[in-house]
C-alpha positions as CSV (number, residue, x, y, z in Angstrom):
1,M,24.8,-81.9,-78.5
2,P,23.4,-79.9,-81.4
3,T,25.1,-76.6,-82.1
4,N,22.7,-75.1,-84.7
5,A,19.1,-75.6,-86.1
6,K,20.1,-78.1,-88.7
7,E,21.9,-80.3,-86.2
8,G,19.0,-79.9,-83.8
9,I,16.6,-81.3,-86.4
10,I,18.9,-84.2,-87.2
11,F,19.4,-85.0,-83.5
12,T,15.7,-84.8,-82.7
13,T,14.9,-87.0,-85.7
14,L,17.4,-89.6,-84.7
15,M,16.3,-89.6,-81.1
16,C,12.6,-89.7,-81.8
17,S,12.8,-92.3,-84.6
18,M,14.8,-94.8,-82.5
19,M,12.9,-94.2,-79.3
20,V,9.5,-94.4,-81.0
21,F,10.5,-97.6,-82.9
22,V,11.8,-99.5,-79.9
23,M,9.1,-98.3,-77.4
24,S,6.4,-99.1,-80.0
25,A,7.7,-102.6,-80.4
26,Y,8.0,-103.0,-76.7
27,N,4.4,-101.8,-76.1
28,L,3.0,-103.9,-78.9
29,L,4.8,-106.9,-77.5
30,L,3.3,-106.3,-74.1
31,V,-0.3,-106.3,-75.5
32,G,0.3,-109.2,-77.8
33,K,0.0,-107.3,-81.0
34,L,3.7,-107.1,-82.2
35,G,4.0,-107.6,-85.9
36,V,5.8,-105.9,-88.7
37,A,2.7,-104.4,-90.2
38,T,1.3,-103.2,-86.9
39,L,4.7,-101.7,-85.9
40,L,5.2,-99.9,-89.2
41,L,1.6,-98.7,-89.3
42,G,1.9,-97.1,-85.9
43,F,5.4,-95.8,-86.3
44,I,4.7,-92.8,-88.6
45,P,1.9,-91.2,-86.5
46,G,3.8,-92.0,-83.3
47,F,7.0,-90.4,-84.7
48,I,5.1,-87.3,-85.8
49,V,3.5,-86.9,-82.3
50,A,6.8,-87.5,-80.5
51,F,8.7,-85.1,-82.8
52,I,6.1,-82.3,-82.3
53,L,6.0,-82.9,-78.5
54,D,9.8,-82.9,-78.3
55,V,10.3,-79.8,-80.3
56,L,7.4,-77.7,-79.1
57,V,6.8,-78.8,-75.5
58,V,9.0,-81.3,-73.7
59,G,12.4,-80.1,-75.1
60,K,11.8,-76.5,-74.1
61,I,10.7,-77.5,-70.6
62,A,13.5,-80.0,-70.2
63,M,16.1,-77.4,-71.2
64,A,14.6,-74.7,-68.9
65,I,14.6,-77.1,-65.9
66,A,18.1,-78.4,-66.6
67,D,19.4,-74.8,-66.8
68,K,18.0,-74.1,-63.3
69,L,19.4,-77.3,-61.7
70,P,22.4,-76.9,-59.4
71,L,24.8,-78.5,-61.8
72,N,28.3,-77.7,-63.1
73,H,27.0,-76.4,-66.5
74,D,30.5,-76.6,-67.9
75,K,30.5,-80.4,-67.5
76,M,28.7,-81.8,-70.6
77,W,27.9,-85.1,-69.0
78,Q,26.0,-83.4,-66.2
79,M,23.9,-81.4,-68.7
80,I,23.3,-84.5,-70.9
81,L,22.1,-86.5,-67.9
82,A,19.9,-83.6,-66.7
83,I,18.3,-82.9,-70.1
84,S,17.9,-86.6,-70.9
85,G,16.3,-87.3,-67.5
86,M,13.8,-84.4,-68.0
87,M,13.1,-85.5,-71.6
88,I,12.5,-89.1,-70.6
89,C,10.0,-88.1,-67.9
90,G,8.1,-85.7,-70.2
91,M,8.1,-87.9,-73.2
92,V,7.1,-91.1,-71.3
93,G,4.2,-89.1,-69.7
94,F,2.9,-87.8,-73.0
95,M,3.6,-90.8,-75.2
96,S,2.0,-93.1,-72.6
97,L,-1.1,-91.0,-72.8
98,Y,-0.9,-91.1,-76.6
99,G,-0.6,-94.9,-76.6
100,L,-3.5,-95.3,-74.2
101,L,-5.8,-93.1,-76.3
102,I,-4.7,-94.7,-79.6
103,E,-5.1,-98.2,-78.2
104,G,-8.5,-98.0,-76.7
105,G,-9.7,-94.5,-76.0
106,M,-10.5,-93.4,-72.4
107,P,-10.8,-96.5,-70.3
108,A,-13.1,-96.3,-67.2
109,H,-10.0,-96.9,-65.1
110,F,-8.0,-94.3,-66.9
111,W,-5.7,-93.1,-64.1
112,S,-4.7,-96.6,-63.0
113,A,-4.1,-97.6,-66.6
114,Y,-2.1,-94.4,-67.3
115,F,0.2,-94.8,-64.3
116,A,0.7,-98.5,-65.0
117,T,1.6,-97.6,-68.6
118,I,4.1,-95.0,-67.4
119,G,5.6,-97.5,-65.0
120,R,6.1,-100.1,-67.7
121,N,7.5,-97.6,-70.1
122,I,9.9,-95.8,-67.8
123,I,11.8,-99.0,-67.0
124,V,12.6,-99.5,-70.6
125,A,12.9,-95.8,-71.7
126,V,15.6,-94.9,-69.2
127,P,18.2,-97.4,-70.1
128,L,17.2,-97.3,-73.8
129,Q,17.8,-93.5,-73.9
130,L,20.8,-93.3,-71.6
131,I,22.7,-96.4,-72.8
132,I,21.7,-96.9,-76.4
133,V,19.8,-94.2,-78.2
134,G,21.4,-91.1,-76.7
135,P,25.0,-92.2,-77.3
136,I,24.2,-93.5,-80.8
137,S,22.5,-90.2,-81.7
138,R,25.3,-88.1,-80.2
139,K,27.9,-90.2,-82.1
140,I,26.1,-89.8,-85.4
141,L,25.7,-86.1,-84.8
142,S,29.4,-85.7,-84.0
143,M,30.3,-87.5,-87.2
144,I,28.0,-85.2,-89.2
145,H,29.5,-82.2,-87.4
146,A,33.1,-83.4,-88.1
147,R,32.2,-83.9,-91.8
148,D,30.7,-80.4,-92.1
149,E,33.8,-78.9,-90.4
150,A,36.1,-80.8,-92.8
151,K,34.1,-79.5,-95.7
152,K,34.6,-75.9,-94.4
153,L,38.3,-76.4,-94.2
154,A,38.6,-77.9,-97.7
């Protein structure tokens, strides 16, 4: 987990970029529009929206909720699962809305489309975040942290 602002930015950038890339590819595949150009064209605005939501809204709420849960806060794995779970719920909710609005505006059947989109996204986002993206991001962050600590000692 990040220990300072620099590490927080690096960690959020890693998480958001990987999650947005894979989830964008998945959603484009579902609607039959997956292509390199389409994926890359949508990646930058999707990443910017996800990053802002993560930093300004969802991350703060997820941390606040996780802090209030009856967990052993000394066990890092419990905090990681709690924060990740809250982040997944918040980001899937917001980014599903973003995707719907970008794809076609406000459909007449908005609520059914929104909840269907959340359902399709959550089944991929949970394992993607908990099994792939989260561990990779934490590993990269720990390598950066170790490198920085080694520089301080040298």
